[in-house]
KOLLO-607349 format. One line per field, with one value per residue (C-alpha): residue number from 1; x, y, z. Coordinates in nm, 2 decimals. Example, Ala and Ser with C-alpha at 12.3 -4.5 7.8 and 13.67 -1.06 7.14 Angstrom:
REM residues 2
seq: 1 / 2
X: 1.23 / 1.37
Y: -0.45 / -0.11
Z: 0.78 / 0.71
***
This chain:
REM residues 334
seq: 1 / 2 / 3 / 4 / 5 / 6 / 7 / 8 / 9 / 10 / 11 / 12 / 13 / 14 / 15 / 16 / 17 / 18 / 19 / 20 / 21 / 22 / 23 / 24 / 25 / 26 / 27 / 28 / 29 / 30 / 31 / 32 / 33 / 34 / 35 / 36 / 37 / 38 / 39 / 40 / 41 / 42 / 43 / 44 / 45 / 46 / 47 / 48 / 49 / 50 / 51 / 52 / 53 / 54 / 55 / 56 / 57 / 58 / 59 / 60 / 61 / 62 / 63 / 64 / 65 / 66 / 67 / 68 / 69 / 70 / 71 / 72 / 73 / 74 / 75 / 76 / 77 / 78 / 79 / 80 / 81 / 82 / 83 / 84 / 85 / 86 / 87 / 88 / 89 / 90 / 91 / 92 / 93 / 94 / 95 / 96 / 97 / 98 / 99 / 100 / 101 / 102 / 103 / 104 / 105 / 106 / 107 / 108 / 109 / 110 / 111 / 112 / 113 / 114 / 115 / 116 / 117 / 118 / 119 / 120 / 121 / 122 / 123 / 124 / 125 / 126 / 127 / 128 / 129 / 130 / 131 / 132 / 133 / 134 / 135 / 136 / 137 / 138 / 139 / 140 / 141 / 142 / 143 / 144 / 145 / 146 / 147 / 148 / 149 / 150 / 151 / 152 / 153 / 154 / 155 / 156 / 157 / 158 / 159 / 160 / 161 / 162 / 163 / 164 / 165 / 166 / 167 / 168 / 169 / 170 / 171 / 172 / 173 / 174 / 175 / 176 / 177 / 178 / 179 / 180 / 181 / 182 / 183 / 184 / 185 / 186 / 187 / 188 / 189 / 190 / 191 / 192 / 193 / 194 / 195 / 196 / 197 / 198 / 199 / 200 / 201 / 202 / 203 / 204 / 205 / 206 / 207 / 208 / 209 / 210 / 211 / 212 / 213 / 214 / 215 / 216 / 217 / 218 / 219 / 220 / 221 / 222 / 223 / 224 / 225 / 226 / 227 / 228 / 229 / 230 / 231 / 232 / 233 / 234 / 235 / 236 / 237 / 238 / 239 / 240 / 241 / 242 / 243 / 244 / 245 / 246 / 247 / 248 / 249 / 250 / 251 / 252 / 253 / 254 / 255 / 256 / 257 / 258 / 259 / 260 / 261 / 262 / 263 / 264 / 265 / 266 / 267 / 268 / 269 / 270 / 271 / 272 / 273 / 274 / 275 / 276 / 277 / 278 / 279 / 280 / 281 / 282 / 283 / 284 / 285 / 286 / 287 / 288 / 289 / 290 / 291 / 292 / 293 / 294 / 295 / 296 / 297 / 298 / 299 / 300 / 301 / 302 / 303 / 304 / 305 / 306 / 307 / 308 / 309 / 310 / 311 / 312 / 313 / 314 / 315 / 316 / 317 / 318 / 319 / 320 / 321 / 322 / 323 / 324 / 325 / 326 / 327 / 328 / 329 / 330 / 331 / 332 / 333 / 334
X: -0.56 / -0.89 / -1.12 / -1.41 / -1.20 / -1.37 / -1.25 / -1.38 / -1.63 / -1.34 / -1.13 / -1.12 / -0.94 / -0.62 / -0.60 / -0.33 / -0.09 / -0.14 / 0.04 / 0.35 / 0.62 / 0.74 / 0.99 / 1.18 / 1.56 / 1.51 / 1.41 / 1.79 / 1.78 / 1.53 / 1.67 / 1.91 / 1.97 / 2.20 / 1.91 / 1.59 / 1.47 / 1.17 / 1.04 / 1.18 / 1.45 / 1.80 / 1.68 / 1.69 / 1.36 / 1.19 / 1.23 / 0.98 / 1.08 / 0.94 / 1.27 / 1.30 / 0.95 / 0.77 / 0.50 / 0.18 / 0.37 / 0.61 / 0.99 / 1.19 / 1.48 / 1.80 / 1.83 / 2.04 / 2.31 / 2.66 / 2.75 / 2.83 / 2.58 / 2.52 / 2.18 / 2.01 / 2.08 / 1.72 / 1.74 / 2.08 / 1.97 / 1.67 / 1.78 / 1.44 / 1.53 / 1.85 / 2.00 / 2.38 / 2.63 / 2.79 / 3.11 / 3.06 / 2.69 / 2.47 / 2.10 / 2.00 / 2.24 / 2.08 / 1.72 / 1.80 / 1.96 / 1.65 / 1.41 / 1.60 / 1.61 / 1.25 / 1.38 / 1.68 / 1.48 / 1.15 / 1.20 / 0.97 / 0.97 / 0.83 / 0.75 / 0.46 / 0.64 / 0.44 / 0.52 / 0.80 / 0.86 / 0.98 / 1.30 / 1.58 / 1.58 / 1.93 / 1.82 / 1.53 / 1.77 / 2.00 / 1.71 / 1.60 / 1.96 / 2.01 / 1.67 / 1.73 / 2.06 / 1.90 / 1.62 / 1.86 / 2.06 / 1.74 / 1.62 / 1.96 / 1.97 / 1.61 / 1.62 / 1.36 / 1.32 / 1.10 / 1.07 / 1.32 / 1.24 / 0.95 / 0.88 / 0.56 / 0.55 / 0.29 / 0.35 / 0.05 / -0.15 / 0.07 / -0.12 / -0.05 / 0.27 / 0.64 / 0.81 / 1.17 / 1.06 / 1.07 / 1.44 / 1.47 / 1.41 / 1.03 / 0.86 / 0.52 / 0.36 / 0.00 / -0.22 / -0.45 / -0.63 / -0.83 / -1.06 / -1.19 / -1.26 / -1.45 / -1.77 / -1.82 / -1.69 / -1.94 / -2.23 / -2.12 / -1.82 / -1.75 / -1.65 / -1.33 / -1.22 / -0.98 / -0.84 / -0.77 / -0.61 / -0.39 / -0.28 / -0.21 / -0.01 / 0.21 / 0.28 / 0.38 / 0.61 / 0.80 / 0.89 / 0.95 / 0.63 / 0.35 / 0.07 / -0.13 / -0.50 / -0.76 / -1.13 / -1.11 / -0.83 / -0.77 / -0.63 / -0.92 / -1.26 / -1.46 / -1.63 / -1.93 / -1.98 / -2.05 / -2.32 / -2.43 / -2.54 / -2.45 / -2.49 / -2.25 / -2.01 / -2.02 / -1.97 / -1.68 / -1.53 / -1.54 / -1.38 / -1.10 / -1.03 / -1.01 / -0.78 / -0.43 / -0.15 / -0.16 / -0.45 / -0.50 / -0.83 / -0.89 / -1.04 / -1.42 / -1.45 / -1.56 / -1.85 / -1.96 / -1.79 / -1.93 / -1.76 / -1.75 / -1.76 / -1.49 / -1.41 / -1.24 / -1.06 / -1.29 / -1.02 / -1.07 / -1.40 / -1.24 / -1.07 / -1.40 / -1.44 / -1.44 / -1.79 / -1.81 / -2.19 / -2.30 / -2.65 / -2.76 / -2.66 / -2.31 / -2.27 / -2.37 / -2.12 / -1.84 / -1.92 / -1.90 / -1.55 / -1.44 / -1.55 / -1.40 / -1.09 / -1.02 / -1.05 / -0.79 / -0.57 / -0.58 / -0.50 / -0.19 / -0.28 / -0.55 / -0.29 / 0.01 / -0.10 / -0.13 / -0.47 / -0.67 / -1.02 / -1.24 / -1.49 / -1.85 / -2.17 / -2.35 / -2.09 / -1.76 / -1.51 / -1.14 / -0.87 / -0.56 / -0.27 / 0.05 / 0.27 / 0.04 / -0.24 / -0.52 / -0.86 / -1.16 / -1.39 / -1.73 / -1.97 / -2.32 / -2.47 / -2.74
Y: 3.54 / 3.71 / 3.48 / 3.54 / 3.48 / 3.27 / 3.15 / 3.34 / 3.17 / 3.05 / 2.94 / 2.67 / 2.63 / 2.54 / 2.84 / 3.00 / 2.78 / 3.01 / 3.29 / 3.08 / 3.05 / 2.69 / 2.73 / 3.02 / 2.99 / 3.17 / 2.84 / 2.78 / 3.02 / 2.81 / 2.49 / 2.41 / 2.08 / 1.94 / 1.96 / 1.84 / 1.66 / 1.81 / 1.88 / 2.24 / 2.38 / 2.28 / 2.01 / 1.63 / 1.48 / 1.27 / 0.89 / 0.61 / 0.44 / 0.52 / 0.69 / 0.91 / 0.99 / 1.32 / 1.25 / 1.44 / 1.68 / 1.78 / 1.81 / 1.52 / 1.59 / 1.40 / 1.23 / 0.95 / 1.19 / 1.18 / 1.52 / 1.81 / 2.10 / 2.45 / 2.58 / 2.80 / 3.17 / 3.26 / 3.05 / 3.19 / 3.55 / 3.50 / 3.52 / 3.38 / 3.04 / 3.02 / 2.82 / 2.81 / 2.66 / 2.34 / 2.18 / 1.86 / 1.84 / 1.64 / 1.71 / 1.45 / 1.60 / 1.94 / 1.80 / 1.60 / 1.91 / 2.12 / 1.85 / 1.79 / 2.16 / 2.13 / 1.87 / 2.08 / 2.40 / 2.27 / 1.91 / 1.76 / 1.39 / 1.22 / 1.25 / 1.11 / 1.06 / 1.08 / 0.89 / 0.68 / 0.46 / 0.76 / 0.81 / 0.57 / 0.36 / 0.47 / 0.83 / 0.75 / 0.56 / 0.86 / 1.10 / 0.87 / 0.86 / 1.24 / 1.31 / 1.07 / 1.25 / 1.59 / 1.49 / 1.35 / 1.68 / 1.89 / 1.70 / 1.73 / 2.10 / 2.14 / 1.90 / 1.67 / 1.30 / 1.07 / 0.80 / 0.78 / 0.97 / 0.79 / 0.77 / 0.65 / 0.61 / 0.61 / 0.36 / 0.37 / 0.05 / -0.11 / -0.36 / -0.52 / -0.71 / -0.65 / -0.52 / -0.41 / -0.05 / -0.13 / -0.17 / 0.18 / 0.36 / 0.34 / 0.24 / 0.20 / 0.20 / 0.30 / 0.00 / 0.06 / -0.27 / -0.20 / 0.06 / -0.21 / -0.45 / -0.21 / -0.24 / -0.59 / -0.52 / -0.23 / -0.46 / -0.74 / -0.71 / -1.08 / -1.03 / -0.89 / -1.23 / -1.34 / -0.99 / -0.95 / -1.29 / -1.22 / -0.88 / -0.98 / -1.29 / -1.09 / -0.83 / -1.10 / -1.26 / -0.93 / -0.69 / -0.41 / -0.46 / -0.21 / -0.14 / 0.18 / 0.13 / 0.39 / 0.42 / 0.75 / 0.92 / 1.23 / 1.01 / 0.76 / 0.84 / 0.92 / 0.63 / 0.84 / 0.98 / 0.63 / 0.52 / 0.84 / 0.62 / 0.69 / 0.33 / 0.21 / 0.48 / 0.37 / 0.00 / 0.10 / 0.29 / -0.03 / -0.24 / 0.02 / 0.11 / -0.26 / -0.35 / -0.49 / -0.25 / 0.13 / 0.33 / 0.68 / 0.88 / 1.12 / 1.45 / 1.43 / 1.05 / 1.10 / 1.33 / 1.20 / 1.45 / 1.43 / 1.48 / 1.85 / 2.02 / 1.96 / 2.07 / 1.81 / 1.62 / 1.40 / 1.39 / 1.77 / 1.68 / 1.45 / 1.77 / 1.94 / 2.17 / 2.03 / 1.99 / 2.22 / 2.24 / 1.90 / 1.76 / 1.51 / 1.22 / 1.37 / 1.42 / 1.06 / 0.94 / 1.15 / 1.01 / 0.66 / 0.73 / 0.87 / 0.57 / 0.31 / 0.52 / 0.56 / 0.19 / 0.14 / 0.40 / 0.24 / -0.10 / -0.13 / -0.50 / -0.39 / -0.28 / -0.49 / -0.79 / -1.16 / -1.23 / -1.54 / -1.63 / -1.77 / -2.03 / -1.93 / -2.05 / -1.72 / -1.45 / -1.35 / -1.34 / -1.28 / -1.18 / -0.97 / -0.99 / -0.79 / -0.84 / -0.75 / -0.61 / -0.84 / -0.76 / -0.96 / -0.83 / -1.00 / -0.92 / -1.07 / -0.91 / -0.65
Z: -0.58 / -0.50 / -0.31 / -0.56 / -0.87 / -1.13 / -1.47 / -1.77 / -2.00 / -2.23 / -1.93 / -1.66 / -1.33 / -1.51 / -1.73 / -1.53 / -1.73 / -2.03 / -1.84 / -1.79 / -2.05 / -2.02 / -2.30 / -2.15 / -2.09 / -1.76 / -1.60 / -1.57 / -1.28 / -1.09 / -0.93 / -1.21 / -1.40 / -1.12 / -0.88 / -1.05 / -1.36 / -1.53 / -1.88 / -1.89 / -2.12 / -2.00 / -1.76 / -1.79 / -1.87 / -1.61 / -1.64 / -1.62 / -1.29 / -0.95 / -0.86 / -1.17 / -1.28 / -1.25 / -0.99 / -1.05 / -1.28 / -1.00 / -1.06 / -0.93 / -0.70 / -0.80 / -0.47 / -0.63 / -0.75 / -0.59 / -0.74 / -0.51 / -0.57 / -0.47 / -0.36 / -0.62 / -0.58 / -0.51 / -0.19 / -0.09 / -0.14 / 0.09 / 0.46 / 0.57 / 0.42 / 0.64 / 0.35 / 0.33 / 0.09 / 0.23 / 0.10 / -0.09 / -0.02 / -0.26 / -0.34 / -0.08 / 0.18 / 0.15 / 0.16 / 0.47 / 0.64 / 0.56 / 0.69 / 1.01 / 1.08 / 1.21 / 1.46 / 1.56 / 1.62 / 1.76 / 1.88 / 1.62 / 1.71 / 1.41 / 1.04 / 0.83 / 0.49 / 0.17 / -0.15 / 0.00 / -0.31 / -0.51 / -0.31 / -0.25 / 0.07 / 0.16 / 0.16 / 0.40 / 0.63 / 0.63 / 0.71 / 1.00 / 1.14 / 1.12 / 1.26 / 1.55 / 1.64 / 1.61 / 1.84 / 2.10 / 2.09 / 2.11 / 2.41 / 2.58 / 2.52 / 2.65 / 2.94 / 2.77 / 2.73 / 2.53 / 2.26 / 1.97 / 1.65 / 1.47 / 1.10 / 0.93 / 0.56 / 0.28 / 0.00 / -0.23 / -0.22 / 0.05 / 0.27 / 0.61 / 0.55 / 0.64 / 0.33 / 0.29 / 0.35 / 0.72 / 0.67 / 0.54 / 0.87 / 0.88 / 1.21 / 1.04 / 0.70 / 0.61 / 0.55 / 0.25 / 0.29 / 0.61 / 0.46 / 0.21 / 0.50 / 0.72 / 0.51 / 0.62 / 0.97 / 1.01 / 0.89 / 1.14 / 1.37 / 1.35 / 0.99 / 1.12 / 1.27 / 0.99 / 0.95 / 1.32 / 1.35 / 1.04 / 1.16 / 1.52 / 1.42 / 1.18 / 1.44 / 1.69 / 1.44 / 1.37 / 1.64 / 1.39 / 1.18 / 1.24 / 1.00 / 1.03 / 0.94 / 0.86 / 0.77 / 0.57 / 0.38 / 0.18 / -0.10 / -0.12 / 0.03 / 0.35 / 0.51 / 0.61 / 0.26 / 0.13 / 0.37 / 0.54 / 0.83 / 1.19 / 1.30 / 1.03 / 1.13 / 1.49 / 1.39 / 1.16 / 1.45 / 1.66 / 1.39 / 1.35 / 1.71 / 1.81 / 1.53 / 1.59 / 1.49 / 1.49 / 1.36 / 1.23 / 1.26 / 0.97 / 1.10 / 1.11 / 1.12 / 1.48 / 1.39 / 1.05 / 0.82 / 0.47 / 0.14 / 0.02 / -0.31 / -0.57 / -0.93 / -1.14 / -0.86 / -0.64 / -0.37 / -0.31 / -0.16 / 0.10 / 0.25 / 0.33 / 0.63 / 0.97 / 1.13 / 1.44 / 1.48 / 1.61 / 1.59 / 1.85 / 1.62 / 1.58 / 1.95 / 2.02 / 1.75 / 1.90 / 2.25 / 2.11 / 1.95 / 2.29 / 2.48 / 2.25 / 2.19 / 2.56 / 2.60 / 2.33 / 2.48 / 2.83 / 2.70 / 2.48 / 2.43 / 2.19 / 1.93 / 2.02 / 2.22 / 2.14 / 1.98 / 2.08 / 1.97 / 2.24 / 2.12 / 2.19 / 2.02 / 2.06 / 2.02 / 1.86 / 2.15 / 2.16 / 2.40 / 2.36 / 2.60 / 2.63 / 2.94 / 3.23 / 3.02 / 2.92 / 2.77 / 2.64 / 2.37 / 2.31 / 2.03 / 2.07 / 1.75 / 1.72
***
């Protein structure tokens, strides 16, 4: 599509649909009814459950099916796909083979999995097992070593608690709650006291529980775009970087990236261009992230240690301790 294309006066950005015949019988040569459910001729219609619905209008792979299938001809005829027919493979078997191919070829050591709740837990467990074996083999072949294969999942709206998803092969799940708490934490760091205590205690109680907190996300909003204040951004960085559990930094948080233009989907704006030209304020913000981030990196107790509040009449003070690593953090206010 040409970069300067614009809809005509009678069109909008979705007008391309008028050029697609959604009633054509030719759709049978696409994936085929044994592979996906979708609202096209000859296909099963999507269901209403998380497992069978059509998410955002996308076709739903029949990962629950036990029927042996053959890949569509348009994949088999394209040597660039490297797709081959396998005996007695189900839809899930093929998808797992294709996903673990990245591990077998390049040694990819982890996946961030989107929309976890729309696929069966047994399928995720099988993906994790196959990816783990593939990584072990790749490392053996390439004289490498490292941590086991790691999977982080996104379950929309999931907060910081140990759910059954952790039994389905996931090492960590994204915590949607933290972003909501950072407003108060950025206004006053001591407002994080209850959250820190709760997160740290839960992590200590379950060895396999690991929430991944964030301050900005492509699926929600950018923290900086709400306040457009560099002091608030620094304070929010403190609250996030000193949080128990894992954290993720969305690109541009460290330099105050603002929301960009969007058409009819607000979330398009959260994927704005990275900021490469830095003002003095942005440079100072970046240096602050580096300082606190390096402190966290050097002290694993920050994310995984036992959390203990230290009583002080003039400050919010706590310690974190993990084996031989111990730190004390004190906040005396502005």
